[in-house]
KEKE-3310 file (N, C-alpha, C; in steps of 0.2 Angstrom, whole numbers, plus 5000, padded with zeros to 4 digits):
npx = (4923:4929:4921:4924:4922:4923:4926:4931:4928:4936:4940:4928:4925:4931:4934:4925:4926:4923:4918:4904:4888:4885:4896:4911:4928:4945:4963:4979:4995:5002:5014:5023:5012:5001:4984:4967:4952:4937:4919:4902:4888:4875:4859:4856:4869:4875:4868:4873:4887:4886:4888:4888:4879:4891:4907:4923:4940:4955:4970:4986:4997:5010:5023:5025:5026:5039:5047:5052:5061:5054:5042:5031:5027:5024:5014:5003:5001:4996:4984:4977:4974:4966:4955:4951:4944:4933:4926:4920:4922:4918:4927:4926:4918:4914:4920:4917:4925:4926:4933:4931:4930:4939:4951:4958:4959:4970:4969:4957:4960:4962:4953:4954:4968:4970:4962:4971:4981:4975:4973:4963:4952:4942:4938:4948:4947:4936:4937:4948:4950:4958:4972:4969:4960:4960:4961:4951:4936:4938:4931:4935:4933:4936:4926:4924:4917:4902:4903:4910:4905:4892:4884:4878:4889:4884:4874:4882:4890:4878:4873:4884:4885:4873:4876:4888:4884:4891:4897:4901:4906:4919:4922:4931:4938:4941:4943:4938:4947:4950:4961:4976:4988:4984:4982:4983:4990:4982:4972:4956:4945:4929:4913:4901:4897:4898:4897:4899:4909:4909:4920:4925:4915:4904:4893:4883:4874:4872:4883:4880:4878:4866:4858:4864:4863:4873:4888:4898:4913:4921:4935:4943:4953:4959:4962:4960:4957:4942:4941:4931:4921:4924:4936:4948:4961:4976:4990:5006:5015:5006:5002:5012:5009:4997:4998:5007:4999:4988:4994:4998:4986:4979:4989:4986:4972:4973:4980:4972:4960:4965:4970:4986:4995:5010:5018:5029:5023:5011:5018:5024:5012:5005:5014)
npy = (4893:4901:4900:4904:4915:4934:4949:4958:4969:4968:4956:4950:4949:4938:4925:4929:4932:4943:4960:4963:4970:4987:4988:4995:4995:5001:5000:5005:5014:5022:5029:5018:5010:5001:5003:4998:5003:5002:5001:4998:5001:4999:4992:4979:4973:4975:4965:4954:4953:4953:4963:4980:4994:5006:5014:5008:5008:5001:4998:4992:4987:4981:4988:4996:4985:4981:4990:4999:5015:5031:5025:5024:5038:5040:5030:5034:5048:5044:5036:5046:5055:5048:5045:5057:5059:5050:5055:5068:5085:5100:5113:5116:5105:5091:5077:5060:5046:5029:5015:4999:4984:4970:4974:4964:4953:4950:4949:4957:4969:4980:4991:4997:5000:5008:5020:5024:5031:5042:5059:5067:5081:5088:5093:5101:5111:5116:5121:5127:5139:5148:5143:5131:5133:5130:5118:5103:5097:5083:5068:5053:5035:5019:5005:4993:4976:4966:4955:4961:4973:4973:4980:4983:4988:4996:5003:5010:5019:5026:5032:5040:5047:5055:5063:5070:5075:5074:5078:5069:5051:5039:5023:5010:4994:4976:4965:4950:4940:4932:4927:4923:4930:4944:4947:4959:4966:4974:4987:4993:5005:5012:5021:5015:5010:4999:4983:4980:4967:4959:4954:4944:4934:4938:4947:4962:4977:4988:5000:5015:5028:5028:5025:5034:5046:5055:5057:5041:5034:5019:5009:4997:4982:4966:4953:4939:4923:4915:4898:4889:4878:4882:4885:4899:4907:4916:4929:4923:4933:4942:4951:4960:4966:4971:4981:4990:4992:4998:5010:5016:5019:5027:5038:5041:5045:5056:5065:5066:5073:5084:5099:5104:5096:5087:5070:5072:5082:5075:5066:5072:5078:5067:5061)
npz = (4899:4912:4928:4940:4954:4952:4956:4948:4934:4922:4921:4920:4907:4902:4890:4881:4865:4856:4860:4870:4865:4871:4879:4882:4878:4882:4882:4889:4892:4907:4913:4914:4921:4918:4911:4910:4903:4904:4900:4905:4897:4897:4905:4899:4896:4908:4915:4907:4911:4924:4932:4939:4928:4922:4924:4922:4930:4928:4935:4934:4945:4946:4944:4954:4964:4960:4964:4957:4953:4959:4957:4967:4969:4955:4953:4964:4959:4947:4950:4958:4947:4940:4950:4951:4938:4939:4949:4951:4958:4965:4972:4985:4990:5001:5008:5012:5017:5017:5024:5022:5029:5039:5050:5057:5049:5038:5023:5021:5025:5018:5016:5029:5030:5020:5025:5035:5029:5024:5024:5036:5037:5040:5053:5055:5046:5050:5063:5063:5052:5046:5045:5039:5030:5015:5012:5007:5015:5023:5030:5038:5041:5047:5045:5052:5055:5052:5062:5072:5075:5076:5069:5051:5039:5029:5036:5045:5038:5032:5044:5047:5036:5036:5046:5043:5031:5017:5001:4993:4992:4996:4995:5000:4999:5000:4986:4976:4966:4949:4944:4949:4948:4949:4962:4974:4965:4957:4954:4956:4950:4951:4946:4949:4962:4976:4984:5002:5008:4998:4991:5000:4999:5006:5005:5007:5011:4997:4992:4984:4971:4969:4981:4991:4984:4981:4971:4971:4974:4971:4977:4974:4978:4974:4985:4987:4979:4976:4979:4978:4987:5001:5001:5000:4993:4994:4995:5001:5005:5009:5020:5020:5007:5008:5016:5010:4998:5003:5009:4997:4990:5000:5000:4987:4986:4995:4986:4976:4982:4989:4982:4975:4984:4987:4987:4996:5004:5010:5016:5027:5034:5038:5045)
capx = (4923:4930:4915:4927:4919:4927:4924:4935:4925:4939:4939:4921:4925:4936:4930:4922:4930:4921:4915:4896:4885:4884:4902:4916:4935:4952:4969:4984:5000:5004:5022:5023:5007:4994:4976:4961:4946:4930:4912:4896:4884:4866:4858:4858:4876:4876:4865:4876:4893:4885:4891:4883:4882:4896:4914:4928:4947:4958:4976:4990:5002:5018:5030:5026:5029:5045:5051:5056:5062:5048:5035:5027:5025:5020:5007:5000:4999:4991:4978:4974:4971:4959:4950:4947:4940:4928:4923:4921:4921:4919:4933:4923:4914:4916:4920:4917:4930:4925:4938:4926:4934:4941:4958:4962:4960:4975:4967:4951:4960:4964:4950:4957:4974:4970:4960:4976:4985:4971:4972:4956:4953:4935:4937:4953:4945:4929:4940:4955:4950:4963:4976:4966:4954:4962:4960:4945:4934:4937:4931:4936:4934:4936:4919:4923:4912:4896:4904:4914:4902:4884:4881:4880:4894:4881:4870:4886:4890:4873:4873:4890:4882:4868:4878:4892:4881:4898:4895:4903:4907:4923:4922:4938:4937:4945:4940:4940:4949:4949:4968:4980:4993:4981:4981:4987:4994:4977:4966:4950:4941:4922:4908:4895:4896:4902:4893:4903:4910:4908:4927:4926:4910:4899:4889:4880:4869:4876:4884:4880:4875:4857:4858:4866:4860:4880:4894:4901:4918:4921:4940:4944:4960:4959:4967:4958:4953:4938:4942:4925:4921:4926:4943:4952:4969:4980:4997:5010:5016:4999:5003:5016:5007:4990:5001:5009:4993:4984:4997:4997:4979:4979:4991:4982:4966:4975:4982:4966:4956:4968:4974:4993:4999:5014:5019:5032:5018:5008:5023:5025:5005:5003:5019)
capy = (4899:4901:4903:4908:4921:4940:4955:4963:4970:4967:4948:4947:4948:4932:4919:4934:4934:4951:4965:4962:4976:4990:4987:4998:4994:5004:4999:5012:5014:5030:5029:5011:5008:4997:5005:4996:5008:4999:5005:4995:5007:4999:4987:4972:4972:4973:4958:4948:4952:4952:4970:4986:4998:5010:5016:5004:5009:4996:4999:4986:4990:4977:4992:4998:4981:4980:4996:5004:5022:5033:5020:5026:5043:5040:5026:5038:5051:5042:5034:5052:5056:5043:5045:5063:5057:5047:5059:5076:5088:5108:5114:5116:5099:5089:5070:5055:5041:5023:5010:4993:4978:4968:4975:4959:4948:4953:4949:4960:4974:4986:4997:5000:5002:5015:5025:5026:5034:5046:5065:5070:5088:5091:5096:5107:5117:5120:5124:5132:5140:5153:5139:5125:5134:5129:5110:5101:5094:5076:5064:5045:5030:5011:5003:4987:4971:4965:4951:4965:4979:4971:4983:4982:4994:5002:5006:5014:5024:5030:5036:5045:5052:5059:5068:5074:5078:5075:5079:5063:5046:5036:5017:5006:4986:4971:4961:4944:4940:4925:4926:4923:4935:4950:4948:4963:4969:4977:4992:4994:5012:5013:5024:5010:5008:4992:4980:4977:4960:4954:4951:4937:4930:4939:4952:4966:4981:4991:5007:5018:5034:5027:5024:5040:5052:5059:5052:5037:5031:5013:5007:4989:4978:4960:4950:4932:4919:4910:4892:4886:4873:4885:4887:4905:4908:4923:4927:4921:4939:4947:4956:4968:4969:4975:4987:4993:4995:5003:5017:5019:5021:5032:5045:5044:5049:5063:5069:5068:5077:5090:5101:5106:5093:5083:5066:5074:5086:5070:5062:5078:5080:5062:5059)
capz = (4901:4919:4931:4947:4956:4952:4957:4943:4928:4915:4921:4917:4899:4900:4886:4876:4858:4854:4867:4870:4864:4877:4882:4877:4882:4879:4885:4887:4898:4909:4917:4915:4923:4912:4912:4906:4904:4902:4902:4905:4896:4899:4909:4896:4897:4915:4917:4905:4914:4931:4934:4937:4924:4925:4921:4927:4927:4931:4935:4935:4950:4946:4943:4961:4969:4959:4968:4952:4953:4958:4957:4972:4967:4949:4955:4968:4954:4940:4953:4959:4941:4937:4953:4948:4932:4941:4956:4949:4964:4966:4976:4993:4991:5007:5006:5017:5015:5022:5023:5023:5030:5045:5051:5060:5045:5033:5017:5021:5028:5013:5017:5036:5029:5016:5030:5040:5026:5022:5028:5039:5038:5041:5059:5056:5042:5053:5070:5062:5045:5045:5044:5035:5024:5009:5012:5006:5021:5022:5036:5036:5046:5046:5047:5054:5051:5057:5067:5078:5077:5077:5063:5044:5037:5026:5041:5049:5034:5031:5049:5048:5030:5037:5051:5040:5025:5011:4993:4989:4996:4994:4998:4999:5001:4996:4981:4974:4957:4946:4941:4955:4946:4951:4969:4977:4959:4953:4958:4952:4951:4948:4949:4949:4969:4980:4989:5006:5009:4991:4990:5004:4998:5011:5002:5012:5007:4993:4993:4977:4969:4969:4988:4993:4980:4979:4968:4975:4970:4974:4975:4976:4976:4974:4988:4987:4974:4980:4974:4979:4993:5007:5000:4999:4992:4995:4993:5006:5008:5009:5026:5018:5001:5011:5020:5005:4993:5007:5009:4990:4989:5004:4996:4979:4988:4996:4979:4971:4986:4990:4976:4977:4989:4985:4991:5002:5009:5014:5022:5033:5037:5040:5051)
cpx = (4924:4925:4919:4924:4924:4923:4927:4931:4929:4940:4933:4920:4929:4931:4926:4927:4929:4918:4907:4894:4883:4890:4908:4924:4941:4958:4975:4990:5002:5009:5023:5018:5002:4988:4972:4955:4940:4923:4907:4891:4875:4865:4857:4865:4878:4873:4870:4883:4892:4888:4887:4885:4886:4903:4919:4935:4951:4966:4981:4996:5010:5023:5030:5029:5037:5050:5055:5057:5056:5041:5029:5022:5021:5014:5002:4997:4993:4984:4975:4970:4965:4952:4946:4941:4932:4922:4924:4918:4923:4923:4931:4919:4917:4916:4920:4921:4929:4930:4933:4932:4935:4949:4962:4962:4964:4971:4960:4952:4964:4960:4953:4964:4975:4967:4966:4982:4981:4971:4964:4957:4947:4935:4943:4951:4939:4932:4946:4956:4955:4970:4975:4961:4954:4961:4953:4943:4934:4936:4932:4936:4934:4930:4920:4919:4908:4897:4908:4911:4895:4880:4883:4884:4890:4877:4874:4888:4885:4872:4878:4889:4879:4870:4884:4890:4888:4893:4897:4906:4913:4923:4927:4937:4941:4940:4943:4942:4949:4956:4972:4985:4990:4980:4986:4991:4988:4973:4961:4945:4934:4918:4902:4894:4899:4897:4899:4903:4910:4915:4928:4919:4903:4895:4884:4876:4874:4877:4886:4877:4868:4855:4859:4864:4866:4884:4897:4906:4920:4930:4942:4951:4958:4964:4965:4956:4949:4937:4936:4926:4924:4933:4945:4958:4970:4986:5000:5012:5011:5000:5006:5013:5000:4993:5003:5004:4990:4987:4997:4990:4976:4981:4988:4976:4968:4977:4976:4960:4959:4973:4981:4998:5004:5015:5023:5029:5014:5012:5024:5018:5004:5008:5022)
cpy = (4899:4904:4905:4914:4927:4944:4961:4964:4968:4959:4946:4946:4942:4927:4923:4936:4942:4954:4964:4970:4979:4990:4990:4996:4998:5001:5004:5010:5021:5028:5024:5008:5005:5001:5002:5001:5005:5002:5000:5001:5006:4992:4979:4970:4971:4967:4953:4948:4953:4957:4976:4989:5004:5011:5012:5005:5004:4997:4993:4989:4987:4982:4994:4993:4978:4985:4998:5012:5026:5031:5022:5033:5044:5036:5031:5044:5050:5039:5041:5055:5054:5044:5051:5063:5054:5050:5066:5081:5095:5107:5114:5110:5095:5082:5064:5049:5035:5017:5003:4987:4976:4968:4969:4953:4952:4954:4955:4967:4981:4992:5001:5003:5008:5022:5028:5030:5040:5055:5067:5076:5092:5094:5101:5113:5120:5123:5129:5134:5145:5148:5134:5126:5132:5122:5109:5098:5087:5072:5057:5041:5023:5008:4997:4982:4969:4960:4955:4970:4977:4975:4982:4988:4998:5005:5012:5020:5029:5036:5043:5051:5056:5064:5073:5078:5078:5076:5074:5057:5042:5029:5012:4999:4982:4967:4954:4944:4932:4923:4927:4928:4941:4951:4953:4969:4973:4981:4993:5001:5010:5017:5020:5008:5002:4991:4977:4971:4954:4950:4944:4933:4932:4945:4956:4970:4985:4998:5010:5025:5034:5026:5031:5047:5057:5055:5048:5034:5024:5010:5001:4986:4971:4957:4943:4931:4915:4904:4887:4881:4875:4887:4895:4904:4914:4921:4925:4928:4944:4952:4962:4971:4973:4981:4992:4996:5000:5010:5020:5023:5027:5039:5046:5048:5056:5067:5071:5072:5083:5093:5104:5103:5089:5077:5066:5078:5080:5067:5066:5078:5073:5060:5052)
cpz = (4909:4923:4939:4947:4955:4952:4952:4936:4921:4915:4919:4911:4896:4895:4881:4870:4856:4861:4865:4867:4870:4881:4878:4883:4878:4884:4884:4893:4901:4914:4919:4919:4917:4914:4908:4908:4901:4905:4900:4904:4896:4902:4906:4897:4903:4918:4913:4908:4921:4935:4934:4932:4926:4921:4926:4925:4932:4930:4937:4939:4952:4946:4950:4965:4966:4962:4963:4954:4953:4958:4961:4972:4961:4950:4959:4963:4949:4944:4954:4954:4939:4944:4952:4943:4935:4947:4955:4955:4963:4971:4984:4994:4997:5004:5012:5013:5019:5019:5026:5024:5037:5046:5054:5055:5039:5026:5016:5024:5024:5014:5025:5035:5025:5020:5034:5036:5022:5027:5030:5040:5039:5047:5060:5050:5045:5060:5068:5055:5044:5042:5039:5030:5018:5007:5012:5013:5019:5029:5033:5041:5043:5049:5052:5051:5055:5062:5073:5080:5080:5073:5057:5043:5033:5031:5045:5045:5033:5039:5050:5041:5032:5043:5048:5033:5018:5005:4989:4994:4992:4998:4996:5002:4997:4992:4981:4967:4954:4944:4947:4954:4949:4959:4971:4972:4954:4957:4954:4955:4948:4951:4950:4956:4969:4983:4995:5007:5002:4990:4993:5004:5004:5011:5008:5008:5002:4993:4985:4978:4971:4976:4992:4991:4979:4976:4973:4971:4974:4971:4978:4974:4977:4978:4989:4980:4979:4975:4975:4986:5000:5006:4997:4997:4991:4995:5000:5008:5008:5015:5023:5012:5004:5014:5014:5000:4997:5008:5001:4988:4993:5002:4991:4982:4990:4991:4977:4975:4989:4986:4978:4981:4984:4989:4997:5007:5013:5019:5028:5037:5040:5046:5050)
residu = (MET:ASP:ASN:THR:ARG:THR:ASP:LEU:ALA:MET:GLU:SER:LEU:ALA:GLY:ASN:GLU:THR:LEU:PRO:ASP:GLY:VAL:THR:ARG:ALA:GLU:TYR:GLU:LEU:ARG:GLY:PHE:ARG:VAL:THR:ASP:MET:GLU:ILE:ARG:ASP:GLU:GLN:ALA:ALA:LYS:LEU:LEU:CYS:LYS:PRO:ALA:GLY:ARG:TYR:LEU:THR:VAL:GLU:THR:GLU:ARG:PHE:PHE:ARG:ARG:GLU:GLU:ASN:ALA:PHE:ALA:ASP:GLY:ALA:ALA:ILE:LEU:ALA:ASP:LEU:MET:ARG:GLN:LEU:LEU:PRO:LEU:ARG:PRO:ASP:ASP:SER:VAL:LEU:VAL:ALA:GLY:LEU:GLY:ASN:ARG:GLU:ILE:THR:PRO:ASP:ALA:VAL:GLY:PRO:GLU:THR:VAL:ALA:ALA:THR:LEU:VAL:THR:ARG:HIS:LEU:VAL:GLU:GLN:LEU:PRO:ALA:GLU:PHE:GLY:SER:PHE:ARG:PRO:VAL:CYS:ALA:PHE:ALA:THR:GLY:VAL:LEU:GLY:THR:THR:GLY:LEU:GLU:SER:ALA:SER:LEU:ILE:ARG:ALA:LEU:PHE:ASP:ALA:ALA:LYS:PRO:ARG:ALA:VAL:VAL:ALA:VAL:ASP:ALA:LEU:ALA:ALA:ARG:GLU:ARG:GLU:ARG:LEU:CYS:ARG:THR:VAL:GLN:LEU:THR:ASP:SER:GLY:ILE:VAL:PRO:GLY:SER:GLY:VAL:GLY:ASN:ALA:ARG:GLN:GLU:LEU:SER:ALA:ARG:VAL:PHE:GLY:VAL:PRO:VAL:LEU:ALA:VAL:GLY:VAL:PRO:THR:VAL:VAL:ASP:GLU:GLY:ASP:GLY:LEU:ILE:LEU:THR:ARG:ARG:ASP:ILE:ASP:LYS:CYS:VAL:ARG:ASP:ILE:GLY:ARG:LEU:LEU:GLY:TYR:ALA:LEU:ASP:LEU:ALA:LEU:GLN:ASP:GLY:LEU:SER:VAL:THR:ASP:ILE:ASP:MET:LEU:ILE:GLY)
# end
């Protein structure tokens, strides 16, 4: 069995001919995007796979990167539908979106790129209710990293959480994969939470429903393979890939959180 570190639940099953007790897995296709639906149901299975108990939805985004017709709109819509499955919300529930990572290091910039494409509406709903009262209140920020802020990402998110009092949290971060082919070609969605910095081997405080007391959706994209001995492998075209996948994730979040919007609407609102 390959012991290369991975943040992807689906890769943690590599080498297992049969599913361990307490784990379910299904695979299907939506509009040309392959989806793996995996659930770790108990602590024994979680310990075996070294992943927290919860549901993990993994979407393979190769169709988007092949630039097939309608692939962006289809991919955003599929991801939005899956996000809603893991983050049940009432119509007026507010949401805090946290983009984790370092904008200056491209493989670690998935979170900041996603926030750049996320509709921020909380101030508009509060200040201009006649015009924006139909929108869900959403606040978003890119946390930065300990080396540039002097503060743990989890501490910053806790401070903003206490100020905004959202009913749910979305955390977006870069991950590590075992298979090179998955770099920037896979999106993992889970309700089990996330540990900032785990993708680059610099794990910090966990972000989860257990910590915050509200649902937490963790969105991750593998951008590196940790080859050990201090060697990190990424893609030659990582700059463009991270920009593209960040935009896709941002639009997917907008569709998931704001009912009735289309990709064209988001284009106009984000500018």
